[in-house]
C-alpha positions in Angstrom: 4.7 -5.7 34.4 4.4 -3.5 31.3 1.4 -1.0 31.4 -1.4 -2.0 29.1 -0.9 -0.6 25.6 -4.3 1.1 24.9 -5.6 2.4 21.7 -5.4 5.9 20.4 -7.4 9.0 21.6 -11.1 8.4 21.4 -10.8 4.7 20.7 -12.3 2.6 23.5 -13.2 -0.7 21.8 -10.5 -3.3 21.9 -11.1 -5.9 19.2 -7.9 -7.8 20.1 -6.5 -8.1 23.6 -3.5 -9.8 25.0 -3.8 -10.0 28.7 -0.7 -10.9 30.8 0.4 -13.3 28.1 3.5 -15.4 28.5 5.0 -18.1 26.3 7.7 -20.6 26.9 8.8 -23.6 24.8 11.0 -25.3 27.3 9.3 -24.4 30.6 12.1 -22.1 31.7 12.9 -19.4 29.2 10.1 -16.9 28.5 10.1 -15.8 24.8 7.1 -13.6 25.5 6.7 -12.2 29.0 3.7 -10.3 30.7 2.5 -9.1 27.2 -0.4 -6.7 27.5 -1.8 -5.1 24.4 -5.1 -3.7 23.1 -5.8 -3.5 19.3 -8.8 -1.4 18.5 -11.2 -2.5 15.7 -10.1 -1.3 12.3 -6.6 -0.5 13.3 -3.4 -1.4 11.5 -1.0 -2.4 14.3 2.5 -3.5 13.6 4.6 -5.7 16.0 8.2 -4.5 15.3 11.5 -5.8 16.7 14.7 -7.6 16.0 15.0 -11.3 15.4 14.1 -13.2 18.6 12.1 -10.4 20.1 8.9 -12.5 20.2 6.9 -10.6 17.6 6.2 -13.7 15.4 5.4 -15.8 18.4 2.7 -13.3 19.5 1.2 -13.4 16.0 1.2 -17.2 15.9 -0.5 -17.4 19.3 -3.2 -15.0 18.0 -3.6 -17.1 14.8 -3.9 -20.3 16.9 -0.8 -22.0 15.6 0.9 -21.7 19.1 -0.6 -22.2 22.5 -0.5 -19.5 25.3 1.6 -20.7 28.2 0.0 -18.2 30.7 -2.6 -15.3 30.3 -5.2 -15.0 27.6 -6.0 -13.7 24.2 -9.4 -12.2 23.6 -11.0 -11.6 20.2 -14.1 -9.5 20.0 -14.8 -9.9 23.8 -14.3 -13.7 23.8 -11.2 -15.7 25.1 -9.8 -17.7 22.1 -7.1 -19.6 24.0 -9.0 -22.9 23.5 -10.4 -22.2 20.1 -8.6 -24.1 17.3 -7.1 -22.0 14.5 -9.5 -23.1 11.8 -12.5 -21.8 14.0 -11.0 -18.4 14.7 -12.0 -16.9 11.2 -8.7 -15.0 10.8 -7.0 -14.3 7.6 -3.3 -15.0 7.6 -0.6 -14.0 5.1 2.9 -15.5 5.2 6.2 -14.4 3.8 6.3 -17.5 1.5 2.7 -16.8 0.3 1.8 -20.5 0.9 -0.1 -20.6 -2.4 -1.1 -24.1 -3.8 1.2 -24.3 -7.0 -1.1 -26.8 -8.8 -4.2 -24.5 -8.4 -5.1 -21.4 -10.4 -5.5 -18.0 -8.8 -9.2 -18.6 -8.8 -8.9 -22.0 -7.2 -6.5 -20.8 -4.5 -9.1 -18.1 -3.6 -11.9 -20.6 -3.7 -10.3 -22.9 -1.2 -11.1 -21.1 2.1 -14.6 -20.4 0.8 -15.2 -24.2 -0.1 -13.9 -25.1 3.5 -16.7 -22.9 4.8 -19.2 -24.6 2.5 -20.1 -21.3 0.6 -22.3 -21.7 -2.4 -20.8 -21.6 -5.9 -22.5 -18.2 -6.7 -21.1 -16.8 -3.5 -17.7 -18.1 -4.2 -17.6 -16.5 -7.7 -18.9 -13.2 -6.3 -16.3 -13.1 -3.5 -13.4 -14.1 -5.8 -14.3 -11.4 -8.2 -14.5 -8.8 -5.4 -11.2 -9.9 -3.8 -9.3 -9.8 -7.2 -10.7 -6.3 -7.8 -9.5 -5.1 -4.4 -5.9 -6.3 -5.2 -6.1 -5.2 -8.8 -5.6 -8.7 -10.3 -8.9 -9.1 -12.3 -8.3 -11.0 -15.4 -5.6 -13.4 -14.0 -8.1 -15.9 -12.5 -6.9 -18.8 -14.6 -3.1 -18.4 -14.1 -1.1 -20.5 -11.7 1.3 -19.1 -9.1 4.4 -19.9 -11.3 3.0 -17.7 -14.1 2.9 -14.7 -11.8 5.5 -12.3 -10.7 6.4 -12.1 -7.0 4.4 -9.1 -6.5 1.3 -10.7 -8.1 1.8 -13.8 -6.0 1.8 -11.6 -2.9 -1.4 -9.9 -4.0 -3.0 -13.3 -4.4 -2.0 -14.2 -1.0 -3.5 -11.0 0.3 -6.8 -11.7 -1.7 -7.0 -15.2 -0.3 -6.8 -13.7 3.2 -9.5 -11.3 2.3 -11.9 -13.4 0.3 -13.9 -14.8 3.2 -14.3 -11.3 4.7 -12.6 -11.9 8.1 -12.6 -9.1 10.6 -9.0 -9.7 11.4 -6.0 -10.3 9.1 -2.5 -11.2 10.4 0.6 -10.7 8.2 3.9 -12.2 9.1 6.7 -10.4 7.2 4.7 -10.7 3.9 7.0 -8.6 1.9 10.4 -10.0 3.0 11.0 -12.0 -0.3 10.4 -8.9 -2.6 13.0 -6.7 -4.0 13.3 -3.1 -2.6 11.2 -1.3 -5.3 8.4 -3.9 -5.3 8.5 -4.1 -1.6 7.9 -0.3 -1.3 5.2 -0.4 -3.8 3.4 -3.3 -2.0 3.6 -1.4 1.3 1.4 1.4 -0.1 -0.9 -1.0 -1.7 -1.5 -3.0 1.5 -1.9 0.3 3.3 -4.5 1.5 0.8 -6.4 -1.9 0.9 -6.6 -1.5 4.7 -8.0 2.1 4.4 -10.6 1.1 1.9 -11.8 -2.0 3.8 -11.4 -0.9 7.3 -10.4 -4.4 8.4 -8.3 -4.9 11.6 -4.6 -5.8 10.6 -1.8 -7.1 12.9 1.4 -7.0 11.0 4.9 -8.4 11.9 8.1 -7.0 10.5 11.7 -6.2 11.6 11.9 -3.4 9.1 11.3 -0.2 10.9 10.9 1.8 7.6 8.1 -0.6 6.6 6.4 -0.2 10.0 6.6 3.6 9.9 5.1 3.7 6.4 2.1 1.4 7.0 1.0 1.5 10.6 -1.6 3.4 12.6 0.4 2.3 15.7 3.6 0.3 16.2 4.4 -2.0 19.2 8.2 -2.2 19.6 9.4 -5.4 21.2 12.6 -6.6 22.6 13.3 -9.9 24.5 9.6 -10.6 24.5 8.6 -7.4 26.3 6.8 -4.3 24.8 9.2 -1.3 24.9 6.8 1.3 23.7 3.4 1.4 21.7 2.7 4.6 19.8 2.0 6.2 16.4 4.9 6.2 14.0 5.4 9.9 14.5 5.5 9.6 18.3 7.9 6.7 18.3 10.3 8.5 16.0 10.1 12.0 17.7 9.4 10.9 21.3 11.1 7.5 22.1 10.8 6.6 25.7 14.0 4.6 26.0 17.3 4.1 24.5 16.4 0.9 22.7 13.4 2.5 20.9 15.5 5.5 20.0 18.3 3.4 18.5 15.9 0.8 16.8 13.6 3.4 15.1 15.4 5.5 12.5 19.0 6.7 12.5 20.1 8.2 15.8 23.1 9.8 17.4 23.8 8.3 20.8 26.1 10.2 23.3 26.9 8.8 26.8 27.3 11.1 29.8 26.6 11.9 33.4 23.6 13.9 34.6 24.8 17.0 36.4 21.5 19.0 36.9 17.8 18.3 36.6 15.5 21.2 36.2 11.9 20.1 35.8 11.5 18.7 32.3 15.1 19.4 31.3 18.5 18.5 32.5 22.2 19.0 31.9 24.4 16.0 30.9 28.1 16.2 30.9 29.8 14.6 27.9 33.3 14.7 26.4 33.9 18.3 25.3 31.3 20.0 27.4 27.8 19.8 28.7 24.5 19.1 26.9 21.1 20.6 27.7 18.4 18.1 26.9 14.8 16.9 27.8 14.9 14.7 30.9 12.8 11.8 29.6 14.1 8.6 31.2 16.9 9.2 33.8 17.6 8.4 37.4 18.6 11.8 38.7 21.8 13.7 39.3 24.9 11.6 39.2 23.3 8.8 37.1 24.6 7.8 33.6 22.4 8.6 30.7 22.2 8.1 26.9 21.5 11.2 24.9 19.4 10.6 21.7 19.7 13.1 18.8 18.4 12.7 15.3 20.9 13.4 12.5 18.5 15.9 10.7 18.1 18.0 13.8 21.8 18.9 14.0 22.7 22.3 12.6 26.0 23.2 11.1 27.6 26.6 12.0 24.5 27.9 13.6 24.2 31.7 14.1 25.4 33.0 17.5 22.9 32.5 20.2 20.7 30.2 18.1 21.6 26.9 19.9 22.2 26.4 23.7 24.2 23.2 22.6 27.3 24.2 20.6 30.3 22.0 20.0 33.4 21.8 17.8 33.4 19.0 15.2 35.7 17.7 12.4 34.3 16.3 9.2 35.4 12.7 8.6 33.3 11.5 5.7 30.8 12.7 3.1 28.4 10.4 1.4 26.1 11.7 -1.3 22.4 10.4 -1.0 20.7 12.5 -3.6 18.4 14.6 -1.4 20.9 14.9 1.4 24.6 14.3 2.2 25.3 12.0 5.1 28.0 13.7 7.0 30.0 11.9 9.6 31.9 14.0 12.0 33.9 13.5 15.2 32.2 15.4 18.0 31.7 15.0 21.8 34.1 12.1 21.8 32.2 10.2 19.2 33.7 9.2 15.7 30.3 8.2 14.4 28.3 11.4 14.8 26.1 11.7 11.8 24.5 14.9 10.3 22.1 14.8 7.4 22.7 17.9 5.4 20.0 18.8 2.8 21.3 19.1 -0.8 19.5 22.4 -1.3 20.4 25.9 -2.7 22.2 28.0 -0.1 23.5 24.9 1.9 27.0 24.9 3.2 29.6 23.0 1.1 31.7 20.8 3.4 35.0 19.2 2.9 36.6 16.2 4.6 39.0 17.4 7.4 37.2 20.7 7.8 36.7 22.0 11.3 33.0 23.2 11.9 30.7 24.2 14.7 27.6 22.1 15.2 24.6 22.7 17.4 21.1 21.6 18.4 18.1 22.8 20.4 17.2 21.3 23.8 13.9 19.9 22.5 15.6 17.9 19.9 17.8 16.0 22.4 16.4 13.4 24.7 18.1 12.1 27.9 17.4 8.4 28.2 18.4 5.3 30.1 21.6 3.4 29.5 20.8 0.2 27.4 
């Protein structure tokens, strides 16, 4: 069973808890298994993983649209396994917005308040406040078809906020937007969360989106939590090869552990030996996957600067504006990537050139074999 994923330092109050949750649709195959997760009040937590990892299923169980096969889900100290979705008082935002096309913006926002039998004065006040939060004041009388994709998404967010829930769930809400608008909405949702302090559980398969928006990220694969941490910790300190490969771009080298010296180790790869941090290995003689971020690789480092130094051949150069994505052959790998900043004083490379590359021990992590 996976260790319970607790909140960050100084955070003790879990507002949402998954306790040993399992889910199966056919009685045999578990799509979510032994799922333990605590979400502190006011946190923006993202469930991140590839298709079929179980992230949306977890969100739907929390929303009440799917039942829990085993275990329990706790909201604000109370089990909600048997509480129907409409009584959980949770705001939900879907990828397709789910707006009523025949209703105006104001009528869409009024709907969840009317269901809760709010007074007309309260409805008008809350609609005004919600539209102000998402910067759509003045569009109350438009219908969804008269709005842009980004405006429709904001209406969907406003409808989730209008009845002032303590918890909002978002299931890939930006998936239908183009790249520029998607990035803009990431910051807008992040800023709304920061202003209101509401608890958000967000689902996406886009690791860049998760890194941008989240306080913490839970990485899932095959229904199991692989690691829960802040965006920086996930990127800089992945605990296994799956997380290292899924979060950001990553050079992966295979080798055999030759030595273990406390927190460091020596791994034999094609072309030599690599000194790395011993993070998740089985000991001397075992196979290991080395994880190394492309921006941490140095080209032609000065003598004695790097304990890891290898010959490489430049295979491809792709210009990306602020950096050049440089593909080289090194350590038996044809897809070894280096991100070279396009700044004054940087080395100008040519395809076919023979170069030296190097990196520090602390930038290379020895992990399991996926």
